[in-house]
C-alpha positions in Angstrom: 29.1 -39.3 20.7 27.4 -41.2 23.6 27.6 -39.6 26.9 27.4 -40.8 30.5 23.8 -39.7 30.6 22.5 -41.3 27.4 20.9 -44.3 29.1 19.2 -42.3 31.8 15.5 -41.6 31.6 14.7 -37.9 31.3 13.0 -36.7 34.5 10.7 -33.9 35.5 11.0 -31.2 38.1 10.2 -33.5 41.1 12.0 -36.6 39.8 9.0 -38.0 37.9 9.5 -39.3 34.3 8.9 -37.0 31.4 6.4 -38.5 28.9 7.9 -40.2 25.9 8.0 -37.7 23.0 7.7 -34.8 25.4 11.0 -33.1 24.5 12.2 -30.5 26.9 11.0 -27.0 25.9 8.1 -28.3 23.6 4.9 -26.7 24.9 2.1 -28.9 26.0 -0.2 -27.4 23.4 2.1 -28.5 20.7 2.7 -32.0 22.1 -1.0 -32.7 22.6 -2.1 -31.3 19.2 -4.7 -33.6 17.6 -3.3 -35.8 14.9 -6.6 -36.9 13.3 -10.1 -35.6 12.8 -11.4 -37.9 15.5 -9.2 -36.1 18.1 -10.6 -32.7 17.1 -13.2 -31.4 19.5 -15.7 -28.5 19.3 -16.0 -28.3 15.5 -18.5 -31.0 14.7 -20.1 -28.9 11.9 -16.7 -29.0 10.1 -15.2 -32.4 11.0 -18.1 -34.5 12.1 -19.6 -37.5 10.3 -20.6 -36.4 6.8 -19.1 -32.9 7.3 -17.2 -31.2 4.5 -13.6 -31.7 5.6 -14.2 -35.4 6.4 -15.6 -36.0 2.9 -12.8 -34.0 1.3 -10.1 -36.1 3.1 -11.9 -39.4 2.3 -12.0 -38.5 -1.4 -8.5 -37.0 -1.4 -10.0 -33.9 -3.0 -9.1 -31.0 -0.7 -9.7 -27.6 -2.3 -8.0 -24.4 -1.4 -9.4 -23.1 1.9 -9.5 -20.2 4.3 -9.9 -21.2 8.0 -11.6 -18.2 9.7 -11.9 -18.3 13.5 -10.6 -16.9 16.8 -7.2 -18.0 18.1 -6.9 -21.6 19.4 -9.8 -23.1 17.5 -7.8 -25.5 15.4 -6.8 -23.7 12.2 -3.2 -24.9 12.1 -4.2 -28.3 13.5 -6.7 -28.9 10.7 -4.3 -27.9 8.0 -1.7 -30.4 9.3 -4.3 -33.2 9.5 -5.4 -32.4 5.9 -1.8 -32.9 4.7 -1.1 -36.0 6.8 -4.3 -37.7 5.7 -3.9 -37.0 2.0 -1.2 -37.1 -0.6 -0.4 -33.5 -0.1 3.1 -32.2 0.9 2.7 -29.8 3.9 4.6 -26.5 3.8 3.9 -24.0 6.5 4.4 -20.3 5.8 4.0 -17.2 8.0 2.6 -14.0 6.6 4.3 -12.2 9.5 7.9 -13.0 8.6 7.7 -13.5 4.8 7.8 -11.0 1.9 7.0 -11.2 -1.8 10.3 -12.8 -2.7 9.7 -15.7 -0.3 6.2 -16.1 -1.6 7.4 -16.5 -5.2 10.2 -18.8 -4.2 7.9 -21.2 -2.3 5.4 -21.1 -5.3 8.1 -22.0 -7.8 9.4 -24.8 -5.5 5.8 -26.2 -5.3 5.5 -26.1 -9.1 8.8 -28.0 -9.5 7.8 -30.5 -6.9 4.6 -31.3 -8.7 6.3 -31.7 -12.0 9.0 -34.0 -10.5 6.8 -36.2 -8.2 3.2 -35.5 -9.3 2.2 -34.4 -5.8 0.7 -31.1 -5.0 1.8 -28.9 -2.0 -0.6 -27.9 0.7 0.7 -24.4 1.5 -0.5 -23.3 4.9 -0.3 -19.5 5.3 -0.8 -18.5 8.9 -2.3 -15.0 9.4 -3.0 -14.6 5.7 -4.7 -11.3 6.4 -1.3 -9.8 7.0 -0.3 -10.2 3.4 -0.8 -7.2 1.2 -2.6 -7.3 -2.2 0.6 -7.9 -4.3 1.6 -10.9 -2.0 -1.9 -12.4 -2.1 -2.1 -11.9 -5.9 1.2 -14.0 -6.3 -0.7 -17.1 -5.1 -3.4 -16.9 -7.9 -1.7 -18.5 -10.9 -0.4 -21.4 -8.8 -3.8 -22.0 -7.2 -5.4 -21.9 -10.7 -2.9 -24.3 -12.2 -3.3 -26.7 -9.2 0.3 -26.6 -8.2 -0.7 -25.8 -4.6 -3.7 -26.2 -2.4 -3.7 -22.9 -0.5 -4.9 -23.1 3.1 -5.0 -19.7 4.8 -5.7 -19.1 8.5 -7.1 -15.8 9.7 -8.7 -14.3 12.8 -10.1 -11.5 10.7 -13.1 -11.4 8.4 -11.8 -12.7 5.0 -14.4 -10.7 3.2 -12.4 -7.6 4.1 -8.9 -9.0 4.4 -8.5 -11.4 1.5 -8.5 -10.3 -2.1 -11.8 -11.0 -3.9 -10.1 -12.9 -6.7 -8.2 -15.2 -4.3 -11.2 -15.6 -2.0 -13.4 -16.7 -4.9 -11.0 -19.6 -5.5 -11.1 -20.7 -1.8 -13.8 -22.2 0.4 -14.2 -20.4 3.7 -14.4 -22.7 6.7 -15.7 -20.9 9.8 -14.3 -22.3 13.2 -16.2 -21.4 16.4 -14.7 -20.6 19.8 -14.6 -23.8 21.9 -17.2 -24.1 24.6 -16.1 -24.8 28.2 -17.1 -28.5 28.0 -14.8 -28.9 24.9 -11.9 -27.2 26.8 -12.5 -29.4 29.8 -12.3 -32.5 27.6 -9.0 -31.3 26.1 -7.6 -30.5 29.6 -8.6 -33.9 30.9 -7.1 -35.6 27.9 -3.8 -33.7 28.5 -3.7 -34.8 32.1 -4.3 -38.4 31.3 -2.2 -38.8 28.2 1.0 -40.6 29.3 2.7 -40.4 25.8 2.3 -36.8 24.9 0.6 -35.1 27.9 1.0 -35.0 31.6 -0.2 -38.5 32.5 3.2 -39.7 33.5 3.3 -37.2 36.4 0.2 -38.7 38.1 -1.2 -35.2 38.5 -4.8 -34.8 39.7 -7.2 -31.9 38.9 -10.6 -31.5 40.5 -13.6 -30.5 38.4 -13.7 -26.9 39.8 -10.1 -26.4 38.7 -10.8 -27.7 35.2 -13.8 -25.4 35.0 -11.8 -22.4 36.1 -9.1 -23.1 33.5 -11.8 -23.5 30.8 -13.4 -20.2 31.7 -10.1 -18.4 31.8 -9.2 -19.7 28.3 -12.2 -17.8 26.6 -12.7 -20.5 23.9 -9.0 -20.8 23.0 -7.6 -24.4 23.3 -4.0 -23.2 23.1 -4.5 -20.8 26.0 -6.2 -23.5 28.0 -3.3 -25.9 27.6 -0.7 -23.1 28.2 -2.5 -22.2 31.4 -2.6 -25.9 32.5 1.1 -26.1 31.9 1.8 -23.0 34.1 -0.5 -24.4 36.8 1.2 -27.8 36.6 4.6 -26.2 37.2 3.2 -24.5 40.3 1.6 -27.8 41.4 4.8 -29.7 41.1 6.6 -27.0 43.1 4.0 -27.3 45.9 4.2 -31.1 45.8 8.0 -31.0 46.1 7.8 -28.6 49.1 5.2 -30.8 50.8 6.8 -34.1 50.0 3.8 -35.3 47.9 4.3 -37.8 45.2 1.5 -36.6 43.0 0.9 -32.9 42.1 -2.6 -31.7 42.9 -4.4 -28.9 41.0 -7.4 -27.2 42.6 -9.3 -24.0 41.9 -7.3 -22.0 44.5 -4.1 -22.9 42.7 -5.5 -21.8 39.4 -6.6 -18.5 40.8 -3.1 -17.9 42.3 -1.4 -18.6 38.9 -3.9 -16.6 36.9 -5.3 -13.7 38.9 -6.9 -11.9 36.0 -9.1 -13.4 33.4 -7.5 -13.2 30.0 -9.9 -11.6 27.5 -9.9 -12.0 23.8 -9.2 -8.6 22.4 -7.3 -6.9 19.6 -7.7 -3.1 19.4 -7.1 -3.2 15.6 -9.0 -6.4 14.9 -12.5 -7.6 14.4 -13.2 -8.3 18.1 -12.6 -4.6 18.8 -15.5 -3.7 16.5 -17.6 -6.6 17.7 -17.4 -5.3 21.3 -18.1 -1.6 20.5 -21.0 -2.8 18.4 -22.3 -4.8 21.3 -22.1 -1.8 23.6 -23.8 0.5 21.0 -26.6 -1.9 20.3 -27.2 -2.7 24.0 -27.6 1.1 24.6 -30.0 1.4 21.7 -32.0 -1.6 23.0 -32.3 0.2 26.3 -30.6 -2.7 28.2 -28.5 -1.2 31.0 -27.2 -4.5 32.2 -25.8 -5.5 28.8 -24.5 -2.0 28.3 -22.5 -1.9 31.6 -21.3 -5.5 31.0 -19.8 -4.7 27.5 -18.3 -1.5 28.9 -16.6 -3.5 31.6 -15.4 -6.1 29.1 -13.8 -3.4 26.9 -12.1 -1.7 29.8 -10.8 -4.9 31.3 -9.4 -5.8 27.9 -7.4 -2.6 27.7 -9.6 -0.5 25.4 -8.8 3.2 25.5 -11.5 4.7 27.8 -11.7 8.0 26.0 -12.5 6.0 22.8 -15.5 4.5 24.5 -16.4 8.0 25.8 -16.3 9.4 22.2 -18.6 6.6 21.0 -21.1 7.3 23.8 -21.0 11.1 22.9 -21.9 10.1 19.3 -24.6 7.8 20.6 -26.1 10.6 22.6 -26.8 12.6 19.4 -27.4 9.7 17.0 -29.7 7.5 19.1 -31.1 9.7 21.9 -31.1 13.1 20.3 -33.8 15.5 21.4 -35.8 12.8 23.1 -33.6 13.6 26.1 -31.5 16.7 25.6 -29.6 15.9 28.7 -28.1 12.8 27.1 -25.4 14.7 25.3 -24.3 16.8 28.4 -24.2 13.5 30.4 -21.9 11.9 27.9 -19.7 15.0 27.6 -19.5 15.2 31.4 -18.4 11.5 31.6 -15.6 12.1 29.1 -14.5 15.2 31.0 -14.6 13.3 34.3 -12.5 10.5 33.0 -10.1 13.0 31.5 -9.7 14.6 34.9 -9.6 11.4 37.0 -8.2 8.7 34.8 -8.5 5.0 35.8 -9.9 3.4 37.8 -11.9 6.3 39.4 -13.0 7.8 36.1 -14.4 4.5 34.8 -17.4 5.0 37.1 -18.3 8.1 35.3 -18.3 6.1 32.0 -20.5 3.5 33.6 -22.9 6.2 34.9 -23.2 7.7 31.4 -23.8 4.2 29.8 -26.6 3.5 32.3 -28.1 7.0 31.6 -28.0 6.5 27.8 -29.4 3.0 28.0 -32.4 4.2 30.0 -33.0 7.5 28.1 -35.9 7.6 25.6 -34.5 7.0 22.1 -34.9 9.0 18.9 -33.0 9.0 15.6 -34.8 12.2 14.6 -31.8 14.5 14.7 -29.6 11.9 13.0 -32.1 11.3 10.2 -32.8 15.0 9.8 -29.1 15.8 9.3 -28.5 12.8 6.9 -31.6 13.8 4.9 -30.4 17.4 4.6 -26.8 16.4 3.7 -28.1 14.0 1.1 -30.2 16.8 -0.4 -27.2 19.1 -0.5 -25.1 16.4 -2.2 -27.7 15.5 -4.8 -29.1 18.9 -5.7 -27.5 22.0 -7.2 -26.7 24.8 -4.8 -30.1 26.5 -4.7 -29.9 30.3 -4.1 -30.7 31.7 -0.6 -34.2 33.3 -0.7 -34.0 37.1 -1.2 -35.9 37.9 2.0 -33.4 36.2 4.3 -30.2 37.4 2.6 -27.9 39.7 4.4 -28.1 43.3 3.2 -25.3 45.4 4.7 -24.9 47.8 1.8 -27.2 50.1 -0.1 -26.5 48.4 -3.4 -27.5 45.0 -2.0 -30.7 46.5 -0.7 -31.5 48.1 -4.0 -31.2 44.6 -5.6 -33.8 43.2 -3.3 -31.6 41.6 -0.6 -33.6 41.3 2.5 -36.8 42.6 0.9 -39.9 41.3 2.7 -38.0 40.0 5.7 -40.1 40.2 9.0 -38.2 40.3 12.3 -39.8 37.5 14.3 -39.4 39.3 17.7 -41.5 42.2 16.4 -44.4 39.9 15.6 -47.0 38.9 18.2 -47.0 35.3 16.9 -43.2 35.0 17.2 -42.8 34.0 13.5 -42.7 36.2 10.4 -44.4 33.8 8.1 -41.5 33.6 5.6 -40.1 30.6 3.8 -36.5 30.0 4.8 -35.7 27.1 2.5 -34.8 27.7 -1.2 -37.9 28.0 -3.4 -37.3 24.5 -4.9 -37.4 22.9 -1.4 -40.3 24.8 0.2 -42.4 22.2 2.1 -39.5 19.7 2.5 -39.5 18.0 5.9 -36.1 16.9 7.1 -36.8 16.7 10.8 -39.6 14.3 11.9 -39.7 14.1 15.7 -40.9 11.0 17.4 -43.4 10.8 20.2 -40.8 9.6 22.7 -39.5 11.6 25.7 -39.0 15.4 25.3 -39.3 15.0 21.5 -43.0 14.5 21.9 -43.2 18.1 23.2 -41.0 19.2 20.3 -43.4 17.6 17.9 -46.2 19.7 19.3 -44.1 22.8 19.1 -43.2 22.1 15.5 -46.8 21.7 14.4 -47.7 24.9 16.3 -45.0 26.9 14.6 -46.0 25.6 11.2 -49.6 26.5 11.9 -48.6 30.0 13.0 -46.6 30.6 9.9 -49.6 29.7 7.7 -51.8 32.1 9.7 -49.3 35.0 9.4 -48.9 34.4 5.7 -52.7 34.7 5.3 -52.9 38.1 6.9 -50.5 41.0 7.9 -48.5 40.1 11.0 -49.6 41.8 14.2 -46.6 43.8 15.4 -45.6 44.0 19.1 -46.1 47.4 20.7 -42.7 49.1 20.9 -41.1 46.7 18.4 -37.7 47.6 17.1 -38.3 47.0 13.4 -34.8 45.5 13.4 -34.0 43.8 10.2 -37.1 44.8 8.3 -34.9 45.3 5.2 -32.7 42.3 5.9 -30.0 44.1 7.8 -28.7 43.4 11.2 -28.0 39.7 10.9 -25.2 37.7 9.2 
């Protein structure tokens, strides 16, 4: 029934008209969503002239797809454009709220629709990586028969998150984060569009404000537009207080609305592993500036600081090792300091450790030695312990040769007994190969010296130290 207010023009906060089609409560990002490939920005490799999606639409031959990219790069938008520009019926579907029953029901509806009208359904599955294997398998027969064109959207690597059988029937389309210039273009478009955007308000935004919004959005168009909408509401309030007719957006207003840069991060997702990988590889590359930057990025994004500390402890052994024996104590001390101080004071200790590790000489000698030894243990039978280094605590064991021929190294002038401690089948094997970097260069010299001494002692009777204890001559006293 008509009301008294039906013929009145909807109005905004300070009495200005709301743009046509801008229903109250509909977010700006939804209103301004591109409706054609020509309106899509920042994905030229995918939608530009001669690109795959443009050809597929022109030929009305859209295959099943997986859109893989960060949030706000156009996955949902492209799926809708594909359906609108072809003969496909668009059915959106959320992997977050739907179970196997809903999957099968939608599949059966799509099959019936094709039989009845001869049209296929473009089934858009948002966050397809959240479906389990059984739910993903339910799509297969319908994709194979052609009842549906499956378009999945995921922020996670589909190689790990989408079943191989389903992935083999889809083409993966990679979408890139939008660059600041693309985001500025979208923001300017939203400010100028009088039909779907904010053009009817007469709002003005200076270049510095648009740049600030673009930087805060971190490549995400939806975030950029949501931020613009928040800033616009504040600008309208300021204009109303000051009696201005047109809201004005400047960089100071943007900073007041968004004090803290919003970082793209998901502790359980791919970006988590990308950032820890960036930190680890910056340390390995001996780049302290990059290392402290990635550390700051992770901490600002909410990463658990002790997780970072654990990774640096691992790095100290894996990538520095004995080239700088102080690296491990430094990393352990940083973890302990953070445990005692917490944030923000303890974060400085993590930064100190990161800088130390980045500038330390590097060696994977200890890491490779352990891996080589472990691989040998896994691949070979359990070779017996050589008799001369077996423990011989009883008379019976001594009578059976346990400890026979053992030489107590401290009783020998050379400091080594000249015995082989590896199993007979592995004598001469070299697991540890020190580098010539840092302290490990000195260890390499020691290693060669001890090997030479063992050879010399084997060639002649060892020279005993005056007053030697004779301890362990029969293998007793150790173990």
